[in-house]
C-alpha positions as CSV (number, residue, x, y, z in Angstrom):
1,M,49.7,87.9,86.5
2,K,51.6,84.7,87.2
3,S,52.0,84.0,83.5
4,K,53.4,87.5,82.9
5,L,55.9,87.0,85.7
6,K,56.9,83.6,84.4
7,E,57.4,85.1,80.9
8,L,59.5,87.9,82.3
9,W,61.5,85.4,84.3
10,F,62.4,83.3,81.3
11,K,63.1,86.3,79.1
12,S,65.5,87.6,81.8
13,E,67.2,84.2,81.9
14,D,67.7,84.2,78.2
15,K,69.2,87.7,78.3
16,S,71.5,86.7,81.2
17,V,72.8,83.7,79.2
18,E,73.2,85.9,76.2
19,Y,75.2,88.5,78.1
20,S,77.2,85.9,80.0
21,K,78.8,84.8,76.7
22,L,80.4,88.3,76.3
23,G,84.1,88.7,77.1
24,I,83.6,91.2,79.8
25,F,82.0,88.6,82.1
26,E,85.0,86.4,81.7
27,T,87.3,89.3,82.7
28,L,85.0,90.1,85.6
29,S,85.1,86.5,86.8
30,K,88.9,86.6,86.7
31,L,89.0,89.8,88.7
32,V,86.7,88.4,91.3
33,Y,88.9,85.2,91.5
34,T,92.0,87.4,91.8
35,A,90.4,89.5,94.6
36,A,89.4,86.4,96.5
37,M,92.9,85.0,96.2
38,L,94.4,88.3,97.4
39,V,92.1,88.3,100.5
40,M,93.1,84.7,101.3
41,C,96.8,85.5,101.0
42,V,96.4,88.6,103.2
43,I,94.6,86.6,105.9
44,I,97.2,83.8,105.8
45,F,100.0,86.4,106.0
46,I,98.4,88.1,109.0
47,V,97.9,84.7,110.8
48,Y,101.6,83.8,110.1
49,C,102.8,87.2,111.4
50,I,100.8,86.8,114.6
51,S,102.1,83.3,115.2
52,E,105.7,84.5,114.6
53,L,105.2,87.4,116.9
54,V,103.9,85.1,119.6
55,V,106.9,82.8,119.2
56,Y,109.3,85.8,119.4
57,I,107.6,87.1,122.5
58,K,107.8,83.7,124.2
59,E,111.5,83.4,123.3
60,K,112.2,86.9,124.6
61,M,110.4,86.2,127.9
62,Q,112.3,82.9,128.2
63,R,115.7,84.6,127.6
64,K,114.8,87.2,130.2
65,D,114.0,84.5,132.7
66,D,117.2,82.6,131.9
67,V,119.3,85.7,132.4
68,E,117.7,86.4,135.7
69,K,118.3,82.8,136.9
70,L,122.0,82.8,136.1
71,D,124.3,83.6,138.9
72,E,127.1,86.1,138.4
73,Y,129.9,83.6,138.3
74,S,128.6,81.2,135.7
75,A,128.8,81.5,131.9
76,Q,125.9,81.0,129.6
77,E,125.9,77.8,127.5
78,G,128.0,78.2,124.4
79,Y,130.5,80.6,125.8
80,T,134.1,79.5,126.6
81,V,135.9,80.8,129.6
82,P,139.5,81.6,128.9
83,E,142.2,79.8,130.7
84,K,143.6,81.5,133.8
85,V,146.4,84.0,132.9
86,E,148.9,85.0,135.6
87,P,149.1,88.8,135.9
88,G,152.7,89.2,135.0
89,E,152.9,86.9,132.0
90,M,151.0,88.9,129.3
91,S,150.3,92.5,128.6
92,K,146.7,93.7,128.7
93,V,146.4,93.8,124.9
94,D,147.6,90.2,124.6
95,R,145.2,89.0,127.3
96,V,142.3,90.6,125.4
97,R,143.4,89.1,122.1
98,K,143.6,85.6,123.7
99,W,140.1,86.0,125.2
100,M,138.6,87.0,121.8
């Protein structure tokens, strides 16, 4: 029984080597490689999206906290407050243009 099993084993190995030389196995190996690369790319893309989402949420929460901490008379960093304009010197349109 053991000898028949060994003989079957070696025959199947010979057949597998014979079939592996066909072009279809080369194509199948390329397809498997492509599928593996696609799965890897999708996983990396998902991880990148999650990390960017976490950073966005943190920035959003920080901005919300910064706005709550500002008092009503101070300007945020980066904004310029226009010079004081006397009421009678300029029309409303000119004042708005100067501020912009």
